N, CA, C and O atoms as CSV, one atom per row, in Angstrom:
chain,resi,resn,atom,element,x,y,z
A,1,MET,N,N,-29.839,-22.955,-39.530
A,1,MET,CA,C,-30.247,-21.791,-38.650
A,1,MET,C,C,-28.377,-20.837,-38.639
A,1,MET,O,O,-27.271,-21.350,-38.806
A,2,GLU,N,N,-28.645,-19.754,-38.444
A,2,GLU,CA,C,-27.259,-19.076,-38.622
A,2,GLU,C,C,-27.400,-18.394,-37.165
A,2,GLU,O,O,-28.401,-18.561,-36.468
A,3,TYR,N,N,-26.411,-17.690,-36.817
A,3,TYR,CA,C,-25.890,-17.033,-35.802
A,3,TYR,C,C,-25.018,-15.784,-35.443
A,3,TYR,O,O,-24.154,-16.039,-34.604
A,4,GLU,N,N,-25.035,-15.027,-35.703
A,4,GLU,CA,C,-24.131,-14.173,-35.739
A,4,GLU,C,C,-23.291,-13.767,-34.161
A,4,GLU,O,O,-23.954,-13.244,-33.265
A,5,VAL,N,N,-22.168,-13.997,-34.011
A,5,VAL,CA,C,-21.133,-13.831,-32.912
A,5,VAL,C,C,-20.406,-12.738,-32.725
A,5,VAL,O,O,-19.377,-12.586,-33.384
A,6,LEU,N,N,-20.867,-11.685,-31.688
A,6,LEU,CA,C,-19.601,-10.861,-31.592
A,6,LEU,C,C,-18.779,-10.811,-30.348
A,6,LEU,O,O,-19.002,-11.226,-29.210
A,7,SER,N,N,-17.694,-10.144,-30.918
A,7,SER,CA,C,-16.647,-9.999,-29.668
A,7,SER,C,C,-16.851,-9.622,-28.635
A,7,SER,O,O,-17.715,-8.748,-28.702
A,8,PRO,N,N,-16.452,-9.832,-27.412
A,8,PRO,CA,C,-16.409,-8.747,-25.940
A,8,PRO,C,C,-15.531,-7.718,-26.068
A,8,PRO,O,O,-15.579,-6.594,-25.567
A,9,TRP,N,N,-14.714,-8.215,-26.795
A,9,TRP,CA,C,-13.440,-7.164,-26.952
A,9,TRP,C,C,-13.891,-5.693,-27.227
A,9,TRP,O,O,-14.832,-5.642,-28.020
A,10,ALA,N,N,-13.527,-4.695,-26.846
A,10,ALA,CA,C,-13.861,-3.515,-27.536
A,10,ALA,C,C,-12.330,-3.148,-28.395
A,10,ALA,O,O,-11.202,-3.494,-28.042
A,11,GLU,N,N,-12.647,-2.486,-29.397
A,11,GLU,CA,C,-11.027,-1.421,-29.922
A,11,GLU,C,C,-10.831,-0.109,-29.425
A,11,GLU,O,O,-11.503,0.899,-29.646
A,12,VAL,N,N,-9.481,-0.306,-28.487
A,12,VAL,CA,C,-9.625,0.746,-27.763
A,12,VAL,C,C,-8.082,0.868,-27.981
A,12,VAL,O,O,-7.450,-0.145,-28.281
A,13,ASP,N,N,-7.315,2.341,-27.807
A,13,ASP,CA,C,-6.206,2.413,-27.574
A,13,ASP,C,C,-5.566,1.772,-26.436
A,13,ASP,O,O,-6.337,1.930,-25.490
A,14,PRO,N,N,-4.359,1.015,-25.994
A,14,PRO,CA,C,-4.332,0.679,-24.572
A,14,PRO,C,C,-3.646,1.743,-23.975
A,14,PRO,O,O,-2.886,2.521,-24.551
A,15,VAL,N,N,-3.922,1.737,-22.908
A,15,VAL,CA,C,-3.023,2.731,-22.173
A,15,VAL,C,C,-2.056,2.283,-21.131
A,15,VAL,O,O,-2.489,1.592,-20.210
A,16,ALA,N,N,-1.058,2.534,-21.165
A,16,ALA,CA,C,-0.103,1.909,-20.120
A,16,ALA,C,C,-0.415,2.374,-19.053
A,16,ALA,O,O,-0.706,3.568,-18.991
A,17,PRO,N,N,-0.456,1.213,-17.423
A,17,PRO,CA,C,-0.871,1.755,-16.193
A,17,PRO,C,C,0.310,2.345,-15.608
A,17,PRO,O,O,1.427,1.859,-15.781
A,18,LYS,N,N,0.049,3.584,-14.785
A,18,LYS,CA,C,1.148,4.347,-13.782
A,18,LYS,C,C,0.492,4.611,-12.724
A,18,LYS,O,O,-0.669,4.995,-12.580
A,19,GLY,N,N,1.389,4.359,-11.909
A,19,GLY,CA,C,1.029,4.744,-10.283
A,19,GLY,C,C,0.433,6.169,-10.033
A,19,GLY,O,O,0.540,6.998,-10.937
A,20,ILE,N,N,-0.352,6.595,-8.555
A,20,ILE,CA,C,-0.749,7.889,-8.466
A,20,ILE,C,C,0.742,8.436,-8.053
A,20,ILE,O,O,0.542,9.601,-8.397
A,21,SER,N,N,1.783,8.442,-7.678
A,21,SER,CA,C,2.803,8.792,-7.195
A,21,SER,C,C,4.048,8.280,-8.149
A,21,SER,O,O,3.819,7.242,-8.770
A,22,PRO,N,N,5.087,8.773,-8.297
A,22,PRO,CA,C,6.157,8.119,-8.662
A,22,PRO,C,C,7.067,7.342,-7.608
A,22,PRO,O,O,7.367,7.792,-6.502
A,23,ARG,N,N,7.494,6.003,-8.162
A,23,ARG,CA,C,7.757,5.007,-7.395
A,23,ARG,C,C,9.435,5.472,-7.099
A,23,ARG,O,O,10.064,6.280,-7.781
A,24,VAL,N,N,9.897,4.797,-6.016
A,24,VAL,CA,C,10.961,5.185,-5.834
A,24,VAL,C,C,11.960,3.869,-6.436
A,24,VAL,O,O,11.431,2.777,-6.641
A,25,THR,N,N,13.247,4.055,-6.662
A,25,THR,CA,C,13.746,3.073,-7.721
A,25,THR,C,C,14.795,2.276,-6.753
A,25,THR,O,O,15.544,1.385,-7.153
A,26,ASP,N,N,14.727,2.687,-5.600
A,26,ASP,CA,C,15.900,1.822,-4.846
A,26,ASP,C,C,15.671,2.167,-3.330
A,26,ASP,O,O,15.428,3.326,-2.992
A,27,LEU,N,N,15.754,1.152,-2.439
A,27,LEU,CA,C,15.094,1.281,-0.769
A,27,LEU,C,C,16.258,1.443,-0.066
A,27,LEU,O,O,16.082,1.387,1.151
A,28,ARG,N,N,17.326,1.614,-0.397
A,28,ARG,CA,C,18.713,1.787,0.306
A,28,ARG,C,C,18.513,3.473,0.704
A,28,ARG,O,O,18.453,4.445,-0.048
A,29,GLY,N,N,18.415,3.358,2.673
A,29,GLY,CA,C,18.702,4.921,2.756
A,29,GLY,C,C,17.097,5.394,2.631
A,29,GLY,O,O,16.940,6.581,2.920
A,30,LYS,N,N,15.990,4.739,2.286
A,30,LYS,CA,C,14.853,5.148,2.571
A,30,LYS,C,C,13.657,4.649,3.117
A,30,LYS,O,O,13.057,3.589,2.939
A,31,THR,N,N,13.373,5.915,4.018
A,31,THR,CA,C,12.128,5.220,4.994
A,31,THR,C,C,10.748,4.898,4.294
A,31,THR,O,O,10.036,5.448,3.454
A,32,ILE,N,N,10.709,3.490,5.209
A,32,ILE,CA,C,9.465,2.768,4.155
A,32,ILE,C,C,8.331,2.428,5.094
A,32,ILE,O,O,8.512,1.647,6.027
A,33,GLY,N,N,7.411,2.881,4.910
A,33,GLY,CA,C,6.113,2.890,5.868
A,33,GLY,C,C,5.351,1.165,5.430
A,33,GLY,O,O,5.037,0.445,4.482
A,34,LEU,N,N,5.379,1.243,6.852
A,34,LEU,CA,C,4.482,-0.375,6.559
A,34,LEU,C,C,3.253,-0.137,7.359
A,34,LEU,O,O,3.197,0.031,8.578
A,35,PHE,N,N,2.311,-0.145,6.535
A,35,PHE,CA,C,0.653,0.147,6.845
A,35,PHE,C,C,0.078,-1.416,7.496
A,35,PHE,O,O,0.238,-2.555,7.057
A,36,ALA,N,N,-0.397,-1.086,8.299
A,36,ALA,CA,C,-1.285,-2.453,9.128
A,36,ALA,C,C,-2.780,-2.182,9.054
A,36,ALA,O,O,-3.136,-1.142,9.609
A,37,PHE,N,N,-3.800,-2.982,8.426
A,37,PHE,CA,C,-5.520,-2.524,8.419
A,37,PHE,C,C,-5.555,-3.017,9.647
A,37,PHE,O,O,-4.611,-3.326,10.374
A,38,PHE,N,N,-6.907,-3.084,9.874
A,38,PHE,CA,C,-7.355,-3.536,11.182
A,38,PHE,C,C,-7.317,-4.593,11.391
A,38,PHE,O,O,-7.741,-4.653,12.545
A,39,LYS,N,N,-6.997,-5.992,10.943
A,39,LYS,CA,C,-7.301,-6.997,10.861
A,39,LYS,C,C,-6.358,-7.509,11.611
A,39,LYS,O,O,-5.209,-7.184,11.311
A,40,GLN,N,N,-6.549,-8.416,12.751
A,40,GLN,CA,C,-5.623,-8.748,13.448
A,40,GLN,C,C,-4.026,-9.298,13.429
A,40,GLN,O,O,-3.189,-9.176,14.323
A,41,TRP,N,N,-3.906,-9.854,12.296
A,41,TRP,CA,C,-2.613,-10.331,12.150
A,41,TRP,C,C,-1.704,-9.763,10.953
A,41,TRP,O,O,-0.817,-10.294,10.286
A,42,GLY,N,N,-2.359,-8.276,10.937
A,42,GLY,CA,C,-1.639,-7.171,10.054
A,42,GLY,C,C,-0.255,-6.762,10.622
A,42,GLY,O,O,0.798,-6.762,9.985
A,43,PRO,N,N,-0.420,-6.416,11.909
A,43,PRO,CA,C,0.748,-5.517,12.769
A,43,PRO,C,C,1.971,-6.810,12.504
A,43,PRO,O,O,3.044,-6.743,11.906
A,44,PRO,N,N,1.239,-8.104,13.294
A,44,PRO,CA,C,2.764,-9.080,12.978
A,44,PRO,C,C,3.048,-9.401,11.389
A,44,PRO,O,O,4.123,-9.977,11.214
A,45,ILE,N,N,2.311,-9.146,10.236
A,45,ILE,CA,C,2.837,-9.623,9.402
A,45,ILE,C,C,3.614,-8.220,8.886
A,45,ILE,O,O,4.440,-8.300,7.976
A,46,MET,N,N,3.345,-7.113,9.432
A,46,MET,CA,C,4.241,-5.642,8.938
A,46,MET,C,C,5.736,-6.103,9.783
A,46,MET,O,O,6.893,-5.898,9.416
A,47,ARG,N,N,5.351,-6.638,10.754
A,47,ARG,CA,C,7.113,-6.794,11.715
A,47,ARG,C,C,7.603,-7.967,10.479
A,47,ARG,O,O,8.639,-7.762,9.847
A,48,GLU,N,N,6.962,-8.891,10.281
A,48,GLU,CA,C,7.970,-9.608,9.599
A,48,GLU,C,C,8.224,-9.156,8.148
A,48,GLU,O,O,9.416,-9.174,7.840
A,49,VAL,N,N,7.509,-8.821,7.346
A,49,VAL,CA,C,7.875,-7.865,6.448
A,49,VAL,C,C,9.401,-6.948,6.716
A,49,VAL,O,O,10.411,-7.027,6.016
A,50,GLU,N,N,9.247,-6.276,7.667
A,50,GLU,CA,C,10.431,-5.183,8.093
A,50,GLU,C,C,11.576,-5.941,8.111
A,50,GLU,O,O,12.646,-5.543,7.651
A,51,ARG,N,N,11.366,-7.252,8.734
A,51,ARG,CA,C,12.714,-7.941,9.258
A,51,ARG,C,C,13.300,-8.647,8.090
A,51,ARG,O,O,14.434,-9.121,8.166
A,52,GLN,N,N,12.458,-8.755,6.826
A,52,GLN,CA,C,12.761,-9.317,5.732
A,52,GLN,C,C,13.407,-8.411,4.928
A,52,GLN,O,O,14.475,-8.680,4.377
A,53,LEU,N,N,12.638,-6.979,4.779
A,53,LEU,CA,C,13.663,-6.057,4.279
A,53,LEU,C,C,14.549,-5.196,4.729
A,53,LEU,O,O,15.130,-4.411,3.980
A,54,LYS,N,N,14.790,-5.270,6.325
A,54,LYS,CA,C,15.935,-5.117,6.903
A,54,LYS,C,C,17.243,-5.981,6.372
A,54,LYS,O,O,18.388,-5.532,6.330
A,55,GLU,N,N,16.918,-7.053,6.054
A,55,GLU,CA,C,17.926,-7.863,5.561
A,55,GLU,C,C,18.661,-7.552,4.163
A,55,GLU,O,O,19.859,-7.649,3.897
A,56,LYS,N,N,17.670,-7.181,3.413
A,56,LYS,CA,C,18.124,-6.974,1.951
A,56,LYS,C,C,18.654,-5.305,1.568
A,56,LYS,O,O,19.328,-4.902,0.620
A,57,PHE,N,N,17.952,-4.456,2.893
A,57,PHE,CA,C,18.324,-2.608,2.587
A,57,PHE,C,C,18.240,-3.079,4.027
A,57,PHE,O,O,17.270,-3.597,4.582
A,58,PRO,N,N,19.770,-2.725,4.669
A,58,PRO,CA,C,20.218,-2.676,6.067
A,58,PRO,C,C,20.279,-1.048,6.268
A,58,PRO,O,O,20.476,-0.639,7.412
A,59,THR,N,N,20.093,0.047,5.028
A,59,THR,CA,C,20.030,1.329,5.484
A,59,THR,C,C,18.628,1.908,5.364
A,59,THR,O,O,18.271,3.086,5.359
A,60,ALA,N,N,18.147,1.141,5.299
A,60,ALA,CA,C,16.782,1.791,5.011
A,60,ALA,C,C,15.886,1.746,6.544
A,60,ALA,O,O,16.045,0.785,7.296
A,61,LYS,N,N,15.271,2.487,6.780
A,61,LYS,CA,C,14.528,3.190,8.234
A,61,LYS,C,C,12.766,2.661,7.432
A,61,LYS,O,O,12.276,2.618,6.304
A,62,PHE,N,N,12.295,2.314,9.006
A,62,PHE,CA,C,10.892,1.612,8.795
A,62,PHE,C,C,10.228,2.439,10.227
A,62,PHE,O,O,10.562,2.681,11.387
A,63,SER,N,N,8.924,2.711,9.177
A,63,SER,CA,C,7.645,3.442,10.376
A,63,SER,C,C,6.575,2.715,9.928
A,63,SER,O,O,6.294,2.344,8.788
A,64,HIS,N,N,5.791,2.497,11.393
A,64,HIS,CA,C,4.677,1.867,11.203
A,64,HIS,C,C,3.234,2.490,11.516
A,64,HIS,O,O,3.053,3.389,12.338
A,65,TYR,N,N,2.582,2.098,11.015
A,65,TYR,CA,C,0.933,2.494,11.127
A,65,TYR,C,C,-0.014,1.610,11.240
A,65,TYR,O,O,-0.347,0.835,10.343
A,66,HIS,N,N,-0.595,1.689,12.566
A,66,HIS,CA,C,-1.689,0.303,12.328
A,66,HIS,C,C,-3.130,0.956,12.325
A,66,HIS,O,O,-3.447,1.333,13.454
A,67,PHE,N,N,-3.914,1.147,11.528
A,67,PHE,CA,C,-5.153,1.652,11.046
A,67,PHE,C,C,-6.114,0.563,11.939
A,67,PHE,O,O,-6.106,-0.607,11.556
A,68,PRO,N,N,-6.990,0.949,13.191
A,68,PRO,CA,C,-7.868,0.029,14.350
A,68,PRO,C,C,-8.905,-0.241,13.385
A,68,PRO,O,O,-9.467,-1.321,13.564
A,69,LEU,N,N,-9.460,0.700,12.055
A,69,LEU,CA,C,-10.812,0.500,11.534
A,69,LEU,C,C,-10.908,-0.160,10.346
A,69,LEU,O,O,-9.886,-0.610,9.828
A,70,HIS,N,N,-12.067,-0.301,9.790
A,70,HIS,CA,C,-11.598,-0.738,8.466
A,70,HIS,C,C,-11.174,0.348,7.539
A,70,HIS,O,O,-10.967,1.300,8.291
A,71,VAL,N,N,-10.991,0.635,6.618
A,71,VAL,CA,C,-10.043,1.441,5.724
A,71,VAL,C,C,-11.129,2.280,5.151
A,71,VAL,O,O,-10.714,3.326,4.651
A,72,GLU,N,N,-12.572,2.066,5.088
A,72,GLU,CA,C,-13.514,3.152,5.005
A,72,GLU,C,C,-13.860,4.106,5.872
A,72,GLU,O,O,-14.493,5.118,5.569
A,73,GLU,N,N,-13.470,3.827,6.944
A,73,GLU,CA,C,-13.538,4.699,7.987
A,73,GLU,C,C,-12.672,5.636,8.363
A,73,GLU,O,O,-12.904,6.403,9.298
A,74,VAL,N,N,-11.609,5.652,7.671
A,74,VAL,CA,C,-10.747,6.840,8.234
A,74,VAL,C,C,-11.114,7.955,7.489
A,74,VAL,O,O,-10.326,8.775,7.961
A,75,ALA,N,N,-11.899,8.691,6.475
A,75,ALA,CA,C,-12.400,9.881,6.399
A,75,ALA,C,C,-13.315,9.908,7.037
A,75,ALA,O,O,-13.841,10.940,6.619
A,76,LYS,N,N,-14.180,9.400,8.053
A,76,LYS,CA,C,-14.994,9.853,9.275
A,76,LYS,C,C,-14.447,9.912,10.417
A,76,LYS,O,O,-15.175,10.018,11.405
A,77,HIS,N,N,-13.111,9.862,10.552
A,77,HIS,CA,C,-12.659,9.955,11.937
A,77,HIS,C,C,-11.343,11.141,11.854
A,77,HIS,O,O,-10.283,10.599,11.539
A,78,ASP,N,N,-11.272,12.147,12.007
A,78,ASP,CA,C,-10.436,13.391,11.891
A,78,ASP,C,C,-9.288,13.027,12.527
A,78,ASP,O,O,-8.139,13.172,12.111
A,79,LYS,N,N,-9.718,12.459,13.745
A,79,LYS,CA,C,-7.972,11.913,14.691
A,79,LYS,C,C,-6.956,10.796,13.887
A,79,LYS,O,O,-5.742,10.837,13.682
A,80,TYR,N,N,-8.064,9.709,13.497
A,80,TYR,CA,C,-7.055,8.913,12.369
A,80,TYR,C,C,-6.775,9.506,10.699
A,80,TYR,O,O,-5.905,9.084,9.937
A,81,LYS,N,N,-7.475,10.262,10.498
A,81,LYS,CA,C,-6.859,11.180,9.069
A,81,LYS,C,C,-5.375,11.938,9.353
A,81,LYS,O,O,-4.252,11.867,8.852
A,82,ALA,N,N,-5.964,12.645,10.363
A,82,ALA,CA,C,-4.724,13.671,10.531
A,82,ALA,C,C,-3.028,12.797,11.016
A,82,ALA,O,O,-1.884,13.006,10.614
A,83,SER,N,N,-3.479,11.990,11.837
A,83,SER,CA,C,-2.136,11.029,12.005
A,83,SER,C,C,-1.929,10.490,11.256
A,83,SER,O,O,-0.712,10.311,11.241
A,84,PHE,N,N,-2.620,9.796,10.100
A,84,PHE,CA,C,-2.385,8.998,9.128
A,84,PHE,C,C,-1.549,9.885,7.758
A,84,PHE,O,O,-0.793,9.257,7.017
A,85,GLU,N,N,-1.862,11.734,7.509
A,85,GLU,CA,C,-1.751,11.936,6.959
A,85,GLU,C,C,-0.170,12.543,7.381
A,85,GLU,O,O,0.721,12.662,6.539
A,86,GLU,N,N,0.005,12.915,8.903
A,86,GLU,CA,C,1.112,13.202,9.369
A,86,GLU,C,C,2.214,12.099,9.388
A,86,GLU,O,O,3.396,12.426,9.486
A,87,TRP,N,N,1.900,11.026,9.311
A,87,TRP,CA,C,2.635,9.654,9.200
A,87,TRP,C,C,3.248,9.674,7.717
A,87,TRP,O,O,4.456,9.780,7.502
A,88,ALA,N,N,2.311,9.565,6.763
A,88,ALA,CA,C,2.584,9.805,5.107
A,88,ALA,C,C,3.515,10.400,4.682
A,88,ALA,O,O,4.285,10.024,3.798
A,89,LYS,N,N,3.542,11.876,5.567
A,89,LYS,CA,C,4.695,12.682,5.255
A,89,LYS,C,C,5.991,12.228,5.385
A,89,LYS,O,O,6.931,12.468,4.627
A,90,GLY,N,N,5.988,11.512,6.457
A,90,GLY,CA,C,7.583,10.969,6.864
A,90,GLY,C,C,8.075,10.124,6.371
A,90,GLY,O,O,9.210,9.772,6.693
A,91,VAL,N,N,7.104,9.308,5.078
A,91,VAL,CA,C,7.878,8.253,4.598
A,91,VAL,C,C,7.999,7.850,3.161
A,91,VAL,O,O,7.198,8.215,2.301
A,92,ASP,N,N,8.925,7.162,2.958
A,92,ASP,CA,C,9.142,7.687,0.899
A,92,ASP,C,C,8.451,7.010,0.390
A,92,ASP,O,O,7.997,7.431,-0.674
A,93,THR,N,N,7.998,5.605,0.867
A,93,THR,CA,C,7.139,4.559,-0.176
A,93,THR,C,C,6.550,3.720,1.216
A,93,THR,O,O,7.101,3.717,2.317
A,94,VAL,N,N,5.110,2.922,0.799
A,94,VAL,CA,C,4.304,2.185,1.754
A,94,VAL,C,C,4.183,1.199,1.264
A,94,VAL,O,O,4.002,0.899,0.084
A,95,VAL,N,N,4.309,0.409,2.468
A,95,VAL,CA,C,3.757,-1.125,1.829
A,95,VAL,C,C,2.802,-1.377,2.667
A,95,VAL,O,O,2.846,-1.044,3.852
A,96,THR,N,N,1.623,-2.137,1.992
A,96,THR,CA,C,0.432,-2.602,3.182
A,96,THR,C,C,0.294,-3.759,3.006
A,96,THR,O,O,0.593,-4.496,2.066
A,97,GLY,N,N,-0.345,-3.976,4.286
A,97,GLY,CA,C,-0.872,-5.382,4.157
A,97,GLY,C,C,-1.778,-5.760,5.181
A,97,GLY,O,O,-1.603,-5.037,6.163
A,98,HIS,N,N,-2.909,-6.817,5.396
A,98,HIS,CA,C,-3.593,-6.822,6.469
A,98,HIS,C,C,-4.161,-8.800,6.188
A,98,HIS,O,O,-4.248,-9.463,5.155
A,99,GLY,N,N,-4.342,-9.035,7.173
A,99,GLY,CA,C,-4.381,-10.449,7.687
A,99,GLY,C,C,-5.417,-11.125,8.737
A,99,GLY,O,O,-5.302,-10.699,9.887
A,100,ASP,N,N,-6.233,-11.934,8.559
A,100,ASP,CA,C,-7.027,-12.701,9.754
A,100,ASP,C,C,-6.333,-13.123,10.412
A,100,ASP,O,O,-6.719,-13.754,11.396
């Protein structure tokens, strides 16, 4: 008995991944946004991230945003959407985290 075996890999031109916005090349002097999702341990994790980043980049500034609802809910709540957009305008880059 003979079987024909087909490869699951398509023949495509690889496209290099790129971010949706330009990446910062250096964190010195930048304002780093620390975004914590709704999970209980998100804010403490972001405080620790800030502490460690301050050690490496003492001239960096930090801005925290804690979103108290599940992330899919942001579009449904105008007050959170507006405050998030305002917060995001004031940062150069964002680190996100969430934890249980």
